[in-house]
N, C-alpha and C positions, 0 to 999 in steps of 0.2 A: 466328864465334865458337869457338874451340877450348879445350875443357877443359883442354887442357896447357897451357896459357897462364895459367892461374889460379895465384896462389902459393900455396907450401907451406904458412905459417902465416898467423896472423891478425897485420897489423901496423896498429896502429890508428893509430899518425900519420898513416899513408896516406890517410885516410877523415875524420877526426873533426871538423877543422876546415872542410873542405870540406861537408860532409853538415850542421854546424851553418850556416855561413853560408847555402847554399840555403834551409834552411826557415827562418832568419829573416827573410830576403829575403823570402819567400813572404808572413808573415805569419800563419804556423801557430800564433805563440805568443800572437796577439791572442785577442781574445775570440770574435770569429766565424771563427777560422783555421779551425774544422772546419764549418762552416756545414751544408755538404752533409749530413753525418749528424746534426745537431742533432735531439734529438725536445723536443717541447712541452712548455715547461713544468721542462724539467731544467736546472739552474742550480746552480754550485759555485764557489764565493769561498775564495779562502786567500790569507792576507798574507805577505810575506816579513818578518821580523822587520826593520826597516832598520838594516843595518849603519853603524857608524861613517863619514862622511865621510872619516874618517883611517886607516880599518881597512884591513886584508889577509886574502886569505883564510886562515883555519886550519883545522884539522881540524874544531873544533866545528860553524863554517859548514858545513863539506863534509856532515856528516851531518844536519843541518838541512835545507839546501837539497835534498839527496839525498831525503830521505823527501817534504818538500814536492813533490818534478819527480815523484817516482814516482806520488803519489795523482793529479797533476793532469792529467800522461799520460794513466793511467787513465782517470778521469774523461772527458778531451777524447775518447778513441776511443770511451769509453760514450755520448755523443752529448750531454754536458752544455756546455751554454753556460758556458766555465770562464774565471774570471778570476783569474790568477797575479798580484796586487799587486807590484812590486817598487818597491824606493825606498832613499833613504839619510836619515841620523837627522844634522844637523848639529853633534852631539856638543860643548856649547857649552865644556866644561871643555878638552876636551883639543884642539879646533882652534884656539881662542886661545891655549893654550902653545906650539902649532907657531909660528904666526906669529909669537908674541911673542919665541921663541927665533930666528928668521930677522931678524928684525928688530935684535936684541939684537946678533946676529955681526956685524950691520952698522953697531952702536954707536948705535942708535936706540931708545930709550924708548917705547912707545905712546902717555904721556901726553906725548909731545912734539909725536906728529901728531894728537892730539885723536880722539874720540871716532868721530865722524866718516868720517875719511882711516882708522883705523885699521881699521873695518870692513869699507871697500869694499877695502882690502889683502886682508882674510878673503876676500873673495867673488871677486877675481882668484887667490886661493891655489886655492878651491874649483874655479874653471872651470880652471883648469889642472893643477893634481894631485890633486885630489878625485875620490872614485868609480874610482879602480884596480880597487878590487873588483869591479865590475860587469863588467870584462874579465877579470879571473881567473875569475869565476864561470862563465862559458861555456865554458871547460876540462872544467869538470864537466858541461857539457851541460844544465845548467836552462833550464826555458823560459818563462819568467816574459813579460807582457805589456809588452816592453823600450817599446815608445810610450808607456806610461801610466806611466811612473816618473817618481815623485814624490820631494820632498825637502823636511824639514820645513820647510824656512823657502821654500818657494814661497808665492807671491803666496795661493793658495786657500787654502794650510794654513796660512796669518798671519792670514788671515780668522779660520776656523775656532776657532785658539788665541782669539783675540779675542772672539769668541762665548763659547765656553765660561767664559773669566774672568769676563765681565761677567754671563752668566747664574748662576753659581756666586754674583761679589759681590754682586747684586742679592736675591738671597736669603738672603744673609747666610751662607752657607758656605765664602765666602774672608774673612779679616781679618787685619789687622796689628795685631803686639803685640811687646812684649818678653818673647823667650821665650829659655831655656837651649839652644843648637845645638848642632850636632858643627861646631868651626869650623877649616879649613883655613886656617892664615896666608898662603896663596899662591892657593888659592883660593876662600875665604869658606867660604860654609853648605854645609851638605851633610846629607842626610837620613837618617837612620839606616843605612839598608840600603846607602849611600854609602860606608861605614866598614867596612875590611878590619883585622879583628883578627889580631896576630902575637905569637908569644911573644917575650917581652923579657929578654934576660940585665941586668937592671938592679939596683939597689940600694935596701935599705930602712934609711932615715937615722931615726936614735932621736934624737929632740929632746928638750932639758931646757926647759919651760914654769915657771918659778917661780912658786909661790902668793902672792897678794898679802898681806903683813903677817906672813908667817911666813917660817922659813927652809925649808920644804919645797916640794918641785917634783914636779911629772908628766911622767911620760916618755911623749911622744906618738912613735906610727911613721909614717913618711910616705915616699911614694915621689917625692913633689913638691915638695920643700923651697925651691921659687923660688917657691912660692903661698901662703906662710905669713904674707907681707904682706896678704892680704887674708882670714886668720883671723877671724873675729867669735865663736868659742865654741870651748871647749874639750866632747867629749860622752862620756860614761859610759854605761853598761846602768842604769837605776833597779833591778834588784837586783845590779847587784855592790856585795857587802858592803865592799871593796876602798873605794870612794869614795862611798858614800852620804852620807857625812857631809862634803864637800866639795861637794855639790849645792849652789847659789846663790854659792858665793863665787867671786872672780875668778883668774882666772892673768895675769901680763904677759907680752907678746910678747916672746921673744928680740930684743936690741938697742934694738928702739925702745920697751920698756917700756909698750905700751899694754896697758890694761885691756880684759880680755874674760871672758865671762860662763862657769861650769862647767855645764854643763846635763845633764840625763838623757832621753834617748830609746832607745825599744825596738829602734832600727834598729841600733845596737852590737854588734860581734859579739864578745863578750867573751873569745871565745879570739884573737882576732887580737891581734899584738905585746901591747902592756901594758893591753892594753882602754879605754885613752883614744886618743880620734882627733880630730884636728882638724877645724873645719867651716868649709870656705871655700865659702860659697853662690853665689859668683860664678863660681867655676873647676872647680864638679865637681858632675856631673849628679843625685845623692843627697844631696850637701850643699844642691843647691838646694832641693828638697822639705823639708830638714829647714830649712832657712832659713825658707819660709814659715808651716811650721807652728809655730815660736819666735819667730817675727816679728824675726829679725835682721838687721842691716845686709849688703848685698850691695854689697862694696868691689871694684872691678874693678884689676887690677894689672900689664895688660898691654894695648897697643891691639890695632889687628886685625891685623896684622903680626908682632903676637909680642912686640914691646919693651917693655919694663918701666917703667912710666911714674912719676908724682911719688910715689905711695903706698909705691913700694920706695925710697924715699930716696936712699942715694947709688948703689944699683944701675941707678936709672934711664937708659933707653937702651942697656941690653945686651939681647940676645934672648935668651927666657926659658931655652932650653936652654942657650946658651951663660954663662949667669949663673948657673945651677946650682950648678955647681966654687967659684964666688968667692964665693957666698952660706953655702955649707956651710964653705967655709977660713975665713970672719968668724966665723960661729957656732960652731966649732971653738976658736979664738983663746979665743973670751970665755969658752969651757966649758961653749957649751950642747949638743957634742953627746955624748950617753951610748956609741954605737957606731955603725957602719957596717956592716951584712950585703949578701953577695950573695944577689941574690932575684930570682925567676922571676916576672913576671905577664905579662897580654897588653893590648897596648897598641894602640890604635887607630888605623890609618892612612889618609890620603886615598887613595882605590880609583884616582885618577889621578897625582897626583905622587907618593906614596907617604910624604907630610910626617906628620909624629905630629899628631894632633888637638889642640884643647882642646875641652873644655865651653867655651861662651863665650855671655854674654846679650848678645844684640843684635835691633833691631828689623826683622823681618822678617815676610814674607806666607806665610800657611796655607792650605791646605784643613782644612778640620774633617774631622775622622773621620767625624762622622755622614750627610755625602756617601754613604757605602759603605753604607747600611743595606738599601737597595733588592737591591743586589747581592748581599750576604750573605746573605736571605732566600730570594733565587732560585736562588743556588746551593745552597743547603738542599735548597729543593723539586726540586733537580736539572733545573732547566731549560737546563741547560748540564752536560757531563759530561765528568769527568776520567780520560783514559788514562794510565796506569792509574790506579785508581779512588781507591787509598790517598793521592793530591795532594789530593784533596777535604778530606780531614782537618788535613793540612799547611795549605790555605789558612783552612781555617773555624778553627786555633786562633790563626792571625797573626793574622787579621782581627778576632777578640774581645779582643784587646788592641791593634786598632789608635791610633796616634797621630794628633795633627793631623801633616799633611804641610806639609814646610817647603817654599815653591816658589820662592822668590826665590833667585838667585845673582848673586854680586859680578864681575858679567863686562858686557862689553861687546857679545860676540857672542852671538847667542840673541834670542828674542822680549820685546822690552821691555815690561815691566808695563805694559798700558794704564788707567794710574791718572794721574790730574794731583791738583795742590793749588794751591788759587788762596791769594793775600793776605790774602783774609779768612779764611783757613782751612777753607774747604771742600773735599772731598775727593771726588773722583768719577769712576767708570771709564766708558768709552767704546770703543767698537769703530772708531770713526771714525778716520781717520789724519789729520785736519786740524781739530784741535781747539783754536781760537783765542781762546776766550772762555769764562769761568767760567757754567755756566749759573744759579747763582743770584744772582750781583751783575752778570753780564757785563764782569768785569774781562778786560782782556788778559794780566796779570801771572798768569801760572799756569805750572805747572812740571812736568814729568813723571818720573815717579818714575824714578830712573837703574840701577837694578835689570831682570835680565832672569829671564826664568822658568827654573826647574829642565828640562833636556832632557827628564824623562820626563813633563813635561806634557803638551808638544806630542805625543810619541810615544806617549801614552796614549790620543791621542783617534784614533789610525793606521787602526783598522778602520773609521772612518767619515769621518773629514774627508777621506781619498785619495778618498770616492764623493761629493764636491761637497759636503755638510754644512758649513753655514755659510756659503755662499755663497748669494745672491738672484738673483743675474743671472748668465749664461753671461758667461765670460771668455773672448774671443780668447786662444786657444795653451793654456787650460786642458786637462790630460787629459780630467777628467770629462766624463761625457755627463749630460744631464737625468735619466736614469731608471735612472743604477747606483745609486742611495742605496734605490729600491724594489725592484730586482733582485737586489743582491747584500748586503744589510744585514737578518738578523744574516749575517756572514760563517758558511761550510760548516762550517769546521774552523780552528784555529789548533795549528800545529807551532812547538815551538820547547824550548831546553833547561829543565831545570827551575829551573837557577839563577837565572834571573830572572823566576822564577814573581811573586818580590815585587816586584822592579824593576819588571818589565812585565806581565805577564798582570793580576794583582789591579789595577791601574792602570787598563789597559783595560775590565775588568769592570767596574769602579766609574762611568768614566767614560763608558761607554755605557749602564749603565742608569740615571744619573741624566740623560744630558741628551736619549737618545731613546727611556726608556722601556723597552729590553730590551737583553738581554745581549748583546754583541757577536759571539758564536759558539756554534753548537750542540755544540759539541764541542771539547775543549782538548787536545791531547795532548803531552805533555812526557816527551822522551827524557832517558838518563843521561849521562857524560860519558865520553868516549873517552879511554881512558887506554893507557900502551905493554903489553905482551904480561907485562910481571911486574904489571900491577895497580897500576902506578904514575902518578899524576896527571902529564900532562906539563909541563915549568918547563925555562926556558932554563937555569937554573941545573943543572941534572939532566944537561941534554944529552939528551933524551930526546923532544924536540919534533918533532913529525912535519908537514913541510910537505906538503901536500897536492898542490900543483902538481909537485913533485919526484917523489912516489909517481905521480901521472897519466903523467910525461915515462916512466916504468921500466914501469909495467903497463898505464895507458891506462885513461881515464875509467870505461869500464864495468865494468874488476874494481875498480878503487874505489868505487865505487856499489855494487856487488854486496855487496862484503865487507862493506860499513859496514851495509848492510841487511841481509844473513845473521847479522852478528852483535849487529845492536839488538834483544835481546827484550824485550819492555817492561819497565821496573822494572831493569835490570839496566846496570851499566857495561860498556863494550864493550872490550875486553882488543884493539888492534890489533895486527897482528906481520906480519913478510915471508912467513911461512907460510898465514897466511889469506887474503893477496893471492895466492900464487902458486897457491892452491887454485882463485881465480876465475880467474886469467889461462888455467891447465890449462881450465876449465871454457870459456873464449871459443874456447879452440884445437879444444877437443875438437866443437864446435859444426861451427867453420870447417871441419875435415875431413870429419864428416857432411854437409856439403853439399858438398864436393869428392866425397865417394863417389856420393852420389846423382846427381849433374851428369855423373860419370863413367859411370856405369851408362844414363843418359840416353840418353847420346851411343852408348854400346854396342848398345840396345836401338832406340832411333829416327833416330840418325846424326845430322847437322849439322843439319835441319828440327828434329829432336826438340828440340835445345840451344836453336835461335832461339824457339822457342815457349815453352820452359820447362814448369814442372809447373801441369797444369790444377788451377783451385781447385773443390775439391769442400766444400760445406756441409752434408749431410745425410748420415745413416747410411745411407741406403739408395741414395746414391748410389756406395757402396763396392762391389766384387765380389769380390775378393779375400778370402779369411777372416784373414790377418794383415793386411789393411788395413783391414779391418770390427773388428779386434782394435786397432789402434792409434786408429781414432778413436774407439771407445767408451773409452780410457784415457784421449784427450783431454779427452772431454767430462768425465769423472771428473774429470781435474785442472782444467778451466775452472771445475766449482764449488768445487773446495777453494779457488784463487786468489782467486777472487772474494770469498768468504767473510772470507777471510784480509785481503785488502786493505781490505773493507767495516767489518771490525772494527779496524783500523789495528796489524793483527801482520805488520809487513813481516818480520818474520824467517822465521813461517812461510811467508809466499808466497815467498821467496827460495828456501828451502828446498825446496818442494811442487813449484818449476820444476828445481832441480838434479835433487831425485830423480827425475823424470819424463824431462828433455831428457837426461841421463847413465846414470842407470841403467835405466830404461826403453828410450827413443828409440836412443841412442847405443851403450849395451851389448846390448841384447835384439833391437829393431825392424829394425836394420840386418845383425844376424848373422843372426836368421832369415831376411831376404830373401835370402840367398846361395843359401837352397833354395825361393825363391821368387821368380824374379824379377819375374815381372809385377806384383807387390806395389809395385816403387820407383815405379809412377806414383802410388799412394795415399799412398805414406810421404812422398814430395813435397809431398804436399798436406797432411798432417796436419803437418808441420816447418813450409810457411807459417802456420797458421794459430796453432800453437807457439809462432813468435816475435813474433807478437802479444801471446802472453801474457807473453812476456819482454821486451817490449818497452820495459816503463816504466822497468824495472828496468837494463838494459843497451842504450840507445837507438841507440849506434854500431853495432856489431854486427850489430845486428837488423835495421836497415834495411841493410846490405851484403848481407847472407845473402836477405834477403827478395827484394830485387831480384833477385840470382842466380838465387834459386828462378823468379822471373816471368822470366828471361832479359831485362829492365829495367834502368834505371839511374835514381837520384837526379834525374838531372840533362834525362832527358826524360820522366818519370812522376813522378804523386803519391808523397807520403811516406807510410811503414807507420804514423807517427802520427797521421794523420789517417783510417785507416783503422779500419773498425768492429771493437772490440775483441769477442772470440768469446763466444757466448750458451752459455748452460748448455744441455745437451739430454739425450735418454735414454743410459743405457749398455744395452750387448748383455752381460747377464749370463753367458747360455749360453757365447758365443765364449768370453770372459775364462775361465770356469773351464775350458773346454778348455786355452786356452794356458798357464793356471797350471800345470796337469797337466804339458804339455809342458816346460815351462821346468823345473820341478822335477825331472821324468825326467833331464834333461839334467844339472843338476846333481850329480845323484846319481852318475850315470852318471862321470863327471867325477873326482867323488871316488874311486870305488871305481875307479878306473883308477890314481890316484895311491896310493892304497895297495898296488896291485902293482907301482908305479915303471914303468906305462906309460901315461903321462900323457896326450901326445899322439898316441899312435899310433894306426893305423885298427886296428879288433880287428874279428873276424868275426862275432861274435853277442854279442846281449847278453839276458837275462830279465827284463821287468817285471812286477811283481805289484802291480795298483793296490788302493787301502785301499776297505773293503767299501763307503763311501759316494760312491766315484768311479767315473766311468764317462768311456768317451770315443766319440761317437757318430761319429765321423768318424776311423776308425784309418788311413786312408791318408795324411790329414794329418797324424798323430799319429807314424806311423812315417817319413815323408818328413821331418819336421824333424827329429827324433832322431837319424835315420841320419845326415843334414847334420852338424849342431853337436857330435853326439857322436863322428862318427867311427866308424861302427859298419856294418858290410855287413848285419847281417840284426835286425832288432827282434821277439822273440818275447812275447806276454801270456802267463803264465803264473797258476798260482793256489795254487802252493807255493812253496818253495825246490829247484831242481833241486840233485842229489846235486853234490859236489866244485866247489863254487861259492864265493867270497865273495859277501857280502852288504853293502849300503849302504841304511840306512834313512832315509829322507826323509819329508816332510810330507804329501804325496799318494801316494805309492809305495815300493816296495823294487827295487831294481837289483840283479841277480845277475850277477855273471862267473865263466865259466869258469875253474876253476884246472888245466885240462888242458892237460899241457906247458909249466906253469910250477913252476920252482923257489921252493917258499915257503918253503925253511929261512933264506934271508936277511933273507928281510922279517918272520918271523916273532922273529928274534935280533934284528932292530933294534929291533923292538917292544918286547920283553921288556926289552931293555937300557933304555928308555925309560923302561918303566913301572917297572923298578927304582930308576934315577936320580930319577924323580918321587915314589915313596914315600922314599927317605931325606931329599930335600930337605923334605918336608912332613913327616916325622916331626919333624926337627931345628925345622923355623918350631913346630910346636904346641908343642914342650918348652920355646921359647924364650917362647911366648905364653901358657903356664901356670906359668911360674917368675914367684914373687912379687916376686922382688928385683929382675929384670930389670923387670915391669912398673912398678914402681915408681922405678925411676931411668932407664931409656930415653927420650930426649927423645921428644915427642909424635910429630915427625915420622918416626924409627925406627920408631916402633908399628906408624903408620900405614904406612910402608913394607913393613912385614912382613906386614902382615896382607892388603895388596893382594899381596903375592908368594903367601901361601898361596891365597887365593882363584884365581889364575892357575894355580898348580900343579896343585889339585885339577882345576879345567876341564882343562888339558890332559891328568891322568891318566885323567878320564873318557872322553876322545875315544880316547887310547889303549887304553883298556877296550875298546869300542866295536868298533874295527879289530879287535882279537884274537880278539873274540867271533862277525865275521864270517869268521873261518875254521873256526870251530869246525862 
C-alpha cells in the first residue's frame, strides 16, 4: 500500500453506494446491528413519518431524514438498542387518483371494473411502482431497519386500525351523523386541515331581493350566486338602523319568487357590502350555524359531484361553477343584478387535486373531540416535550378549539370502515373480517359501510401499530416481534416538519394516549421549512425547487446532510444555497487532505510497514506522550462533551458547527501545522483524528467511513464499520497544556500580523521579541520557542518585559509581539497607512453627515439606511485597525 496511489481529492461517488450496500447487507441498520456494543437497558426508538407510497424524495424529506439518521447513528454508536422504523403510507386519495387516471387513459372507468377489481389494480400498481422513495432515501445514507419496513395497509396494521375503530366506537367516541363538511366534488369529504386556502381574484355580486308586498328591495352581496336557490333567509344585524323595521318581513327569491324571512343575527358584519347577507344553511359553514339557531330549512342545491339538482329549476344538471355565469346572466336580464365588483377573497382548495371546496351537508363518520382530553392534559403537564418549546403553545391553542374529526372518505382504496348494517336496522362494528350475520337477529342480509377511513386515521396509530399493537397472535411474515411494544413504546423521539403538527403529530398524540394510556413519544422535535437562498418558499411555479438527488450527485450525500444540519437552527427556516453546499464540500475535502498528509508523514516516519499497520488507537490522555498530542487529545475531549450536549438537546446545527470548528479550525488549521515542528506527534494526531471521525460520523457517514479505514489501514470489505464503533466518551481535559498552546497560537498570529504590517508576510526573519501579559506564563520555554520559530518563520525568539527600541508592536490577547525596524524603510508603510486613514476619515464624515440629515432619514428607503449604517460601522472598524498599526510605529 503506497500513499502515492491515494486519490488527490474526495470523490463521493466512488464510495457511497458501496459502503451503503455493505452496511445494509451486514444488518447494521437493524435493532441488533450494534449488538456487540449495546448497553444494558439502553433503548431508542424513532419513527420515520411514512411518506406517501406515491411520493418522491424532496428537500423537506431530506431534512427530516437527515436529522433522524444523525440521532439514530449517534444512539447506535452510543450502545443503544436502536429502532429506526421505516414505512409507507397508502395515501388514499393520491394513490386512487393515480390508478384512476391510468385506467381512464385506457378508456376504463373504475365503476366498470367494480370495487374489488379496482382495489386489486391499486395493489398491482403499489407492488410495481410504489415505494420508489425508499430507493431514493438510500442515496442520502439513512439507516432505518429496512427489514421491518411497514405499509399502512399491511395485514397487521389493518388489524390495528380495526381495533382502534371498534374501541372508540364502543366507547361512543366514534359516531355517524349528518354534518356540514368540507367537500371536494372529486375526492369527497375532507377534514378542516386538509383544505388549503388560496387568494382568489373573483367577483362580488350585488343582487336585488324584492321585499314582499311593496316596491322596495334589499341588496344582498355574494360571491356564490349559484347557491341562492338554497337561501332560506336574508339576515341583517339587529342593531342596524337601516333595516330594523324590516325584520320579520319576507323577501322573494329572484326568478323563482319563493318567500323567505328577513331575520336579525349578530353574526352579520354591518360594514360588509350592504349589511344584508343571504343565508344558505346547506352550503355555508357559518350559515349552517345560523340555520340551526333560527330553525331554518336546509336546502341542498347540488349533488355530491357538484351538479345542480331540481331545486335549481331550469339550471338543473349544470356543474356548480359552470352554472354561475348562466345564472348571473339570467338574473341580470330580469333586472336583479345591482352591480358586479372585482373582489379578492380566500377560497378553499382540495389539498390533493386542487378542486374548489364546497361546504356540504353529508352523512359521515366522526371521531369526537373529547378523545383528545387525556393528550391535552398530559402535554399541559409536560409529559412530552416540544422542541422548540413554543410549539407547545401552538398545539394547545389548536386543541382547545378542536372539532370532531371527519374520518370517512368516499374512496375505494383504504381501510374500509368496519361497520355493518342489518336489514333489521341494527348497526354494529367488528374487528373480524368474516362477519356473516347480524349479532342481534342472526340475519345474513347485512352490508358493510362503503366508505374508507381517512388516511391520517391509520398513520395516527403509526407509533404503536408498527410494534404489533392490535395483533393478539404472532403472524408469519409480520415484521414486529412479541416484545416490541414493551421495548419501544413510548417512542423516544419524533422528528418531523412543523407543517404536519395538526395533520399527524396531534393525531398520534391523541391516538396513543387514548388507546394505550401513554403519550406516544417522550420528545417532539419540529423543524422549520427549507427555503431557497432568498428565503422564498420552494414551488414549481417559481422554478426554485431543489431536487435533493441532483445536489447529492453534484456535492455528495455527506455535504447535503452536513449543510442541512448546519443550517437547521431550532425554530428558524433554512435558506439552502450553493454557497452553503460548497462550504460542506470544501470541509469534506479538507478532511480528505488532512488524512493524506498524516498518511504521507506516517510513511516517511515508519515506511511501508507503518502504512500497513495504520495509526494506533490511543483512548486515554495518559497514553499520549508528545505535548502536541496531549493538547490535541484534550481539545478532542472538550469537543466530545460539547457535541454530546448538542445532539442530546437536539441542537443539530450547534453540533455541526462544533465539529466544523474543531476539525477545520483546530485540527486542520493548527494541529497539522504545529506537527511540522514536532513530527513524532503525527502518531498521536492520527489517533485523535480517528476518534474525531467517530464524532462526525452521524453527520457525514460516507467520508468518515472511508477516512477511518484509511487511518486504520483497513477497508470496509475486510473489517467492521465505523457506524458500530463506540461513540467517544467525555473525559478530562488538560487545562495546563491547553493554556500553553493558546499562548503559542496567539503569539504566532501576532507575529504574522506584525510581519504583514511591515510587508514581509511570509519571509524568514532573524529575530522577534515576545512580551507576555502579566497573568500568562510559559512553563516549557523550549516548546514555546520551537513552535513559534517554525510556524512564524523566525530564527530567534526572545522573551522581554518591555518594548525594545525601534520596533513595531502587535498587541494580541495573551502577548505583545515586537519586530525590529532596523534596516527597514518605514516611509512607504507609513505613507500607505496614513493614506488609508485619511480616506476612511473622509468616508466616515460623509456617512455621518447623511445619517444626521433629517430630510435624508425621512426619504431614504429602509434598505439604503441599513446599508449606510453597516458601511459606517465597517469604516470605523477599519479605521481603528489602521490607527493601531500607526501607533505600533510610535
